[in-house]
Structures are given as C-alpha cells and as structure tokens.
C-alpha positions as a printed NumPy array, in Angstrom:
array([[-23.915,  -5.502,   0.177],
       [-20.944,  -3.298,   0.799],
       [-18.468,  -4.194,   3.596],
       [-18.921,  -1.334,   6.294],
       [-16.753,  -0.807,   9.406],
       [-18.776,   2.158,  10.685],
       [-19.622,   0.634,  14.029],
       [-16.178,  -0.933,  14.629],
       [-14.634,   2.494,  14.589],
       [-17.284,   4.185,  16.436],
       [-16.991,   1.665,  19.622],
       [-13.306,   2.115,  19.426],
       [-12.989,   5.713,  19.317],
       [-15.465,   6.044,  22.507],
       [-16.884,   9.389,  21.541],
       [-20.491,  10.582,  21.268],
       [-19.827,  10.922,  17.295],
       [-17.257,   9.918,  14.914],
       [-16.748,  12.388,  11.871],
       [-14.724,  11.195,   8.914],
       [-13.561,  13.04 ,   5.579],
       [-10.442,  11.839,   4.818],
       [-11.006,   9.621,   1.3  ],
       [ -8.934,   6.644,   2.693],
       [-10.769,   6.52 ,   6.059],
       [-14.105,   6.925,   4.247],
       [-13.358,   4.119,   2.301],
       [-12.251,   2.034,   5.009],
       [-15.551,   2.765,   6.588],
       [-18.064,   2.744,   3.765],
       [-16.384,   0.173,   1.131],
       [-16.656,   2.599,  -1.404],
       [-14.264,   5.041,  -3.016],
       [-15.281,   8.944,  -3.48 ],
       [-13.622,  12.074,  -3.437],
       [-16.132,  13.841,  -1.397],
       [-18.228,  13.359,   1.815],
       [-18.339,  13.102,   5.562],
       [-19.309,  10.031,   7.31 ],
       [-21.076,  10.628,  10.797],
       [-21.42 ,   8.067,  13.297],
       [-23.401,   8.109,  16.483],
       [-25.133,   5.865,  18.798],
       [-28.373,   6.428,  16.34 ],
       [-26.362,   4.874,  13.289],
       [-24.155,   6.203,  10.55 ],
       [-24.813,   8.525,   7.85 ],
       [-22.804,   9.025,   4.443],
       [-23.449,  12.808,   3.411],
       [-22.158,  13.485,   0.16 ],
       [-22.922,  15.463,  -3.066],
       [-25.095,  14.837,  -6.183],
       [-21.968,  13.484,  -8.106],
       [-22.105,  10.34 ,  -5.811],
       [-25.588,  10.301,  -4.258],
       [-26.866,   7.741,  -6.727],
       [-24.236,   5.178,  -6.604],
       [-23.225,   5.614,  -3.049],
       [-27.113,   4.753,  -2.281],
       [-27.026,   1.519,  -4.474],
       [-23.896,   0.427,  -3.018],
       [-24.803,   0.955,   0.357],
       [-28.415,  -0.29 ,   0.175],
       [-29.19 ,  -2.705,   3.028],
       [-26.201,  -1.8  ,   4.856],
       [-25.819,  -0.101,   8.172],
       [-25.282,   3.049,   6.722],
       [-27.76 ,   5.567,   5.283],
       [-26.856,   7.947,   2.403],
       [-28.126,  11.539,   2.37 ],
       [-27.382,  15.017,   0.258],
       [-24.972,  17.058,   2.069],
       [-26.271,  20.633,   2.367],
       [-23.604,  22.83 ,   3.834],
       [-22.148,  24.331,   6.338],
       [-20.905,  21.356,   8.189],
       [-22.428,  22.604,  11.343],
       [-25.525,  21.444,  10.089],
       [-24.72 ,  17.683,  10.677],
       [-23.135,  18.325,  13.909],
       [-26.161,  19.752,  15.769],
       [-26.845,  18.719,  19.268],
       [-23.253,  16.967,  19.546],
       [-20.822,  17.863,  22.491],
       [-17.721,  15.915,  21.139],
       [-16.653,  14.484,  18.219],
       [-13.878,  12.219,  17.323],
       [-11.512,  13.044,  14.462],
       [ -8.348,  11.526,  12.982],
       [ -6.007,  14.455,  14.27 ],
       [ -3.037,  13.109,  12.118],
       [ -4.97 ,  13.61 ,   8.82 ],
       [ -6.751,  16.848,  10.056],
       [ -6.304,  20.095,   8.445],
       [ -5.757,  22.979,  11.086],
       [ -8.593,  25.204,   9.918],
       [-11.069,  22.247,  10.079],
       [ -9.762,  21.371,  13.698],
       [-10.629,  25.181,  14.647],
       [-13.733,  25.146,  12.8  ],
       [-14.779,  22.285,  15.057],
       [-13.432,  23.661,  18.21 ],
       [-15.444,  27.023,  17.409],
       [-18.414,  25.145,  16.809],
       [-18.17 ,  24.33 ,  20.71 ],
       [-17.407,  20.474,  20.283],
       [-14.857,  18.698,  22.172],
       [-12.259,  16.874,  19.815],
       [-11.36 ,  13.355,  20.504],
       [ -8.685,  11.472,  18.383],
       [ -9.933,   8.679,  16.324],
       [ -6.57 ,   8.076,  14.656],
       [ -5.774,   4.983,  16.913],
       [ -9.194,   3.388,  16.454],
       [ -8.491,   3.505,  12.502],
       [ -5.017,   2.229,  13.002],
       [ -5.861,  -0.825,  15.278],
       [ -8.76 ,  -1.89 ,  13.137],
       [ -6.802,  -1.326,   9.683],
       [ -3.761,  -3.007,  10.809],
       [ -5.457,  -6.458,  10.625],
       [ -7.292,  -7.328,   7.793],
       [-10.553,  -9.146,   7.557],
       [-11.349, -12.091,   5.079],
       [-12.767,  -9.837,   2.669],
       [ -9.837,  -7.396,   2.687],
       [ -7.403, -10.177,   2.082],
       [ -9.571, -11.488,  -0.862],
       [ -9.499,  -7.691,  -2.338],
       [ -5.558,  -7.545,  -1.797],
       [ -4.905, -11.214,  -3.2  ],
       [ -6.764,  -9.8  ,  -6.613],
       [ -4.852,  -6.82 ,  -6.743],
       [ -1.7  ,  -9.105,  -6.392],
       [ -2.942, -11.624,  -8.932],
       [ -3.637,  -8.574, -11.119],
       [ -0.176,  -7.337, -10.925],
       [  1.474, -10.585, -11.202],
       [ -0.541, -11.166, -14.63 ],
       [ -0.013,  -7.806, -16.055],
       [  4.24 ,  -8.19 , -15.357],
       [  3.972, -11.75 , -16.872],
       [  2.366, -10.076, -19.867],
       [  4.724,  -6.913, -19.929],
       [  7.739,  -9.089, -20.395],
       [  7.407,  -9.872, -24.227],
       [  6.352,  -6.359, -25.168],
       [  9.834,  -4.947, -23.561],
       [ 12.111,  -3.797, -26.444],
       [ 14.968,  -1.954, -26.994],
       [ 14.581,   1.541, -27.405],
       [ 11.318,   2.012, -25.541],
       [ 11.708,   4.647, -22.609],
       [ 11.046,   4.207, -18.919],
       [  7.792,   6.212, -19.274],
       [  7.05 ,   3.914, -22.242],
       [  7.442,   0.736, -20.052],
       [  5.699,   2.129, -17.201],
       [  2.624,   3.228, -19.211],
       [  2.519,  -0.466, -20.774],
       [  2.235,  -1.916, -17.277],
       [ -0.238,   0.446, -15.85 ],
       [ -2.223,  -0.223, -19.044],
       [ -2.123,  -4.218, -18.606],
       [ -3.115,  -3.871, -14.741],
       [ -6.037,  -1.93 , -16.22 ],
       [ -7.003,  -4.358, -18.679],
       [ -6.695,  -7.453, -16.297],
       [ -9.242,  -5.465, -13.74 ],
       [ -7.402,  -3.078, -11.678],
       [ -9.344,   0.169, -11.078],
       [ -6.183,   1.956, -10.81 ],
       [ -2.756,   1.957,  -9.611],
       [ -1.224,   1.896,  -6.145],
       [  1.206,   4.388,  -6.841],
       [  3.106,   6.116,  -9.891],
       [  4.937,   3.017, -11.463],
       [  8.991,   3.335, -10.97 ],
       [ 10.494,   2.049, -14.149],
       [ 14.082,   2.484, -14.143],
       [ 16.958,   1.804, -16.474],
       [ 20.671,   0.819, -15.842],
       [ 22.206,   3.286, -13.544],
       [ 18.998,   4.675, -12.581],
       [ 18.146,   1.794, -10.649],
       [ 20.714,   3.015,  -8.093],
       [ 17.949,   5.63 ,  -7.172],
       [ 15.4  ,   3.782,  -4.598],
       [ 12.582,   5.849,  -5.83 ],
       [ 13.987,   7.148,  -9.192],
       [ 11.504,   9.535, -11.017],
       [ 10.503,   7.653, -14.244],
       [ 11.911,   9.482, -17.313],
       [ 12.418,   9.235, -20.858],
       [ 15.904,   7.242, -20.602],
       [ 15.741,   4.542, -23.715],
       [ 16.492,   0.814, -23.161],
       [ 19.709,  -0.536, -24.209],
       [ 21.143,  -3.953, -24.524],
       [ 22.528,  -4.996, -21.359],
       [ 20.736,  -2.783, -19.195],
       [ 19.445,  -3.628, -15.679],
       [ 15.698,  -2.964, -15.449],
       [ 14.12 ,  -2.317, -11.942],
       [ 10.449,  -1.811, -11.801],
       [  8.44 ,  -1.026,  -9.136],
       [  4.721,  -1.233,  -9.292],
       [  1.219,  -2.192,  -7.561],
       [ -2.581,  -1.711,  -8.678],
       [ -5.829,  -1.426,  -6.485],
       [ -8.727,  -3.805,  -6.656],
       [-11.89 ,  -3.223,  -4.615],
       [ -9.927,  -0.219,  -2.947],
       [ -7.062,  -2.259,  -1.885],
       [ -3.206,  -2.173,  -2.832],
       [ -0.723,  -4.396,  -4.014],
       [  2.808,  -3.661,  -4.349],
       [  5.86 ,  -5.524,  -5.732],
       [  9.438,  -4.697,  -7.158],
       [ 11.122,  -6.92 ,  -9.818],
       [ 14.98 ,  -6.401, -11.107],
       [ 16.042,  -8.037, -14.06 ],
       [ 18.511,  -7.91 , -17.171],
       [ 17.634,  -6.899, -20.789],
       [ 19.851,  -9.302, -22.354],
       [ 23.202, -10.528, -20.902],
       [ 26.294,  -8.485, -22.254],
       [ 28.564, -10.609, -19.797],
       [ 29.266,  -7.386, -17.853],
       [ 27.117,  -8.081, -14.798],
       [ 29.112, -10.697, -12.998],
       [ 29.23 ,  -8.726,  -9.95 ],
       [ 25.266,  -7.73 , -10.295],
       [ 24.452, -11.31 , -10.625],
       [ 26.228, -12.431,  -7.121],
       [ 24.713,  -9.378,  -5.539],
       [ 21.3  , -10.334,  -6.698],
       [ 21.369, -13.676,  -5.337],
       [ 22.587, -12.258,  -1.955],
       [ 19.425,  -9.808,  -1.94 ],
       [ 16.947, -12.792,  -3.233],
       [ 18.538, -15.099,  -0.213],
       [ 17.791, -12.112,   2.263],
       [ 14.075, -11.818,   0.855],
       [ 13.439, -15.378,   1.208],
       [ 15.018, -15.739,   4.584],
       [ 12.597, -13.123,   5.553],
       [  9.372, -15.116,   4.379],
       [ 10.973, -18.351,   5.968],
       [ 11.651, -16.808,   9.628],
       [  9.217, -14.275,  10.045],
       [  6.693, -15.327,  12.559],
       [  3.925, -13.729,  15.029],
       [  5.11 , -12.22 ,  17.762],
       [  8.131, -10.727,  16.345],
       [  8.554,  -7.029,  15.998],
       [  8.865,  -5.222,  12.898],
       [ 12.551,  -4.486,  14.069],
       [ 13.291,  -8.36 ,  14.346],
       [ 11.88 ,  -9.183,  10.918],
       [ 14.015,  -6.422,   9.273],
       [ 17.025,  -7.733,  11.233],
       [ 16.643, -11.237,   9.231],
       [ 17.596,  -9.371,   6.018],
       [ 19.6  ,  -6.662,   7.12 ],
       [ 21.791,  -9.112,   9.35 ],
       [ 22.232, -11.541,   6.149],
       [ 23.314,  -8.652,   4.124],
       [ 25.814,  -7.432,   6.856],
       [ 27.735, -10.914,   6.69 ],
       [ 28.209, -10.218,   2.959],
       [ 29.383,  -6.355,   3.385],
       [ 26.237,  -5.517,   1.819],
       [ 24.155,  -3.772,   4.698],
       [ 25.565,  -0.131,   4.268],
       [ 23.99 ,  -0.375,   0.72 ],
       [ 20.385,  -1.229,   2.216],
       [ 19.216,   2.286,   2.83 ],
       [ 15.594,   2.049,   3.633],
       [ 13.378,  -0.269,   5.69 ],
       [ 12.394,  -3.85 ,   4.769],
       [  8.851,  -2.961,   4.57 ],
       [  5.71 ,  -1.425,   5.205],
       [  1.889,  -2.312,   5.919],
       [ -0.314,  -2.574,   2.734],
       [ -3.996,  -2.112,   2.761],
       [ -6.31 ,   0.495,   1.377],
       [ -3.585,   2.64 ,   1.394],
       [  0.063,   1.29 ,  -0.252],
       [  1.929,   2.347,   3.247],
       [  0.222,   1.614,   6.508],
       [  1.107,  -0.033,   9.596],
       [  2.869,  -2.172,  10.53 ],
       [  6.244,  -1.029,   9.984],
       [  9.097,  -3.292,   9.344],
       [ 12.366,  -1.32 ,  10.088],
       [ 15.358,  -1.34 ,  12.436],
       [ 13.632,   0.808,  14.944],
       [  9.919,  -0.672,  14.607],
       [  8.573,  -2.117,  17.925],
       [  5.255,  -2.892,  15.933],
       [  4.311,  -6.299,  16.723],
       [  3.46 ,  -8.768,  13.815],
       [  0.336, -10.651,  14.236],
       [ -2.036, -12.805,  12.058],
       [ -3.917, -10.88 ,   9.576],
       [ -1.19 ,  -8.276,   9.013],
       [ -0.477,  -7.81 ,   5.344],
       [  3.02 ,  -6.11 ,   4.57 ],
       [  5.877,  -5.799,   2.05 ],
       [  9.29 ,  -7.692,   2.138],
       [ 11.331,  -5.761,   0.053],
       [ 15.264,  -5.756,   0.52 ],
       [ 17.412,  -3.491,  -1.568],
       [ 20.829,  -2.639,  -2.191],
       [ 21.682,   0.578,  -4.034],
       [ 25.492,   1.299,  -5.401],
       [ 25.335,   5.245,  -6.315],
       [ 25.829,   5.839, -10.099],
       [ 26.226,   2.34 , -10.936],
       [ 23.021,   0.051, -10.13 ],
       [ 20.346,  -0.737,  -7.716],
       [ 18.51 ,  -4.236,  -6.912],
       [ 15.443,  -4.489,  -4.934],
       [ 13.051,  -7.737,  -5.049],
       [  9.729,  -7.217,  -3.538],
       [  6.298,  -8.96 ,  -2.613],
       [  3.437,  -8.462,  -0.752],
       [  3.141, -10.504,   1.842],
       [  0.873, -11.796,   4.751],
       [  1.055, -12.993,   8.052],
       [ -1.402, -16.049,   8.464],
       [ -1.878, -19.012,  10.521],
       [  1.267, -17.987,  12.08 ],
       [  3.376, -18.04 ,   9.025],
       [  4.069, -16.02 ,   5.972],
       [  2.253, -16.432,   2.613],
       [  3.376, -14.383,  -0.113],
       [  0.415, -12.85 ,  -2.308],
       [  2.783, -11.683,  -5.252],
       [  4.288, -14.856,  -6.89 ],
       [  6.062, -14.087, -10.303],
       [  9.274, -15.718, -10.433],
       [ 12.324, -14.061,  -8.587],
       [ 15.068, -16.034,  -9.929],
       [ 17.277, -13.414, -11.939],
       [ 15.472, -12.894, -15.308],
       [ 17.51 , -12.244, -18.754],
       [ 15.325, -11.228, -21.208]])
C-alpha cells in the first residue's frame, strides 16, 4: 500500500480543503510520481484527479489507501463545487492559477507551511528510501572508478555514472550530474562539458539519484594520477575533509543551521581558507534535493531528529582548482549518521 500524507497536510493546513497540483507535493501526499493531477482533500476524504495516462497505475498504487483515484474532467472548477475556501502552496503557485481560484469566489489559505513542517522531519519509510538512494549512489561511484580513462570527456564520465545509478536501481537522477576536470573544478556548479581528462587532472563529481521518489546527494574530489604538482591541493584537501568530519562529530539536536555551518567555516578560517568557502554548508534533502533545513551562516532553522541534509564544505580558487566533499547525512537519536559512505580520504587513481 502506498504511504500517503493527505490527512497530515489537511489537518495542519486548517482549511476547508487542500488543493495540490505541484509534482513534488503531489508525490509527498500520494507516494507516487506523476506529471499531472490534482489532489483534493476535505473532511470527507482525499481524491486524486488525474488523466488517462496515469489512471490505471495510480488506481493500482493507491488501492487500499485513504486516497480515491478519479478521472479529471476539466475545468478545474468542477472539483471545487460547494467549497468556500481552499489551501494552496502560495510560494509554488503561478499567479494565473491564484487569480482563477479567487475569481471562483474561494478564500485562499496558504498550505506552504503545512508542507514544510511535515516534510522537514522524515518518517521511517522516507529514511528507508533515502538510504537506498544513497546506497545506489555509493555503489555506482565505486563501479565508476575503474571505468575512468584518460581522454574521456566530462560528459562521458557523467553519462557513465548516471547509467550506473540507473543500472543499480535508481529511477533517475536527483539533478544533472556535475563532472569537472582540472581548473573547471573551481566553479562550484560547473556546467559539464566536452573537456577531456588528462593525467594529473583533479576530478570533481557532484551526483545523486532517486529511489522511491527520494533523493541522494554526494560530491567527491580526487586526482587522476599523481603528477607531483598537487602538494598544495593535497594539504587543502585534508583541511576540507577535516572540516567535513568535524560537522558530523559536533552537530547535535537543538543547534541552528548557522551553528552547524560555523563548525566547518570556523575551522577553515583558522587555516585562512574561509574566504574561499563561497556557499552554504548544506541543505535539506528529501523528495526534492533542496529542501529545509538550510545549513548556512544566517539560518535560524533548528536541527531536530529525523532531518536529512547535506554536509558539503568546499573551497574554490578561481582558474586553478576547487575541492568539495559532500555526504547526505541524517540527524538520528541525537547524532549524525552518514548515509553516503564511499571513502573520503584523498583518492589518486
């Protein structure tokens, strides 16, 4: 039976009805992924309205659950009859849709907080999906290493890794894989391209996959051969790794995202590297690869058991090289558990 969160969101939103059409939020409510549909929850129950492409599969997946599946017959107003108010996630709603509901005479309530408050704490089944997505990412990365060859392009490496994640059971990627060779690694979100791998190059690969609709996120930085020209890189790598591991050691329940971020940032500052750490330490991970909590210098988000987020300190030297080390981690039983677990000591192929 599908895991559904319809009643949880309905009770939290505090409106006569909750209407949801956004793909990620639909997935969170219904437990299944579709590109079209409306979920409507009232005190009478929940109905997932979709079209003929998904009707059979959705009916089978939700059989025995608290959600009924019906064919959607436009216009939207057909399913909103006899309602006076409806909750929608305003931050994810296009203005024309908002205006359409207003013109239908409906009072609009914001459901965004209901979703955020529910999604930030992972349930056991969600943790199971994320663990599996992380294991697949780990297994794919391990299988990738012997396939890395001189002369292959960044696109080649990214395609190979994405193929392996699929082969090991992923339903897709969490985001477009980033593969950066040599000086391209100095761009935190480099656009993977056609540059060819050469002996002695730094390789930075940022990747993740989905399982059961939930994401993993991981980054590894390593060397393709040792040309004896990377002594500074090696020292800096160890500093970034130490910062990464300190976050896992010292982050506990009750901290804010800013306090966790400071663990890594302060360590790097002591070594004169903080000015090269140009992004936040981390972000929540779940149905989306970027969710709450934020782990950043200004984040007031309080860290609690059941939260899943990234630990990804990085330093970037423009036109030279960059280093990022990232794991998907969870705060469980008051301490950090790493969910991605390939070796983070400096790898030299």
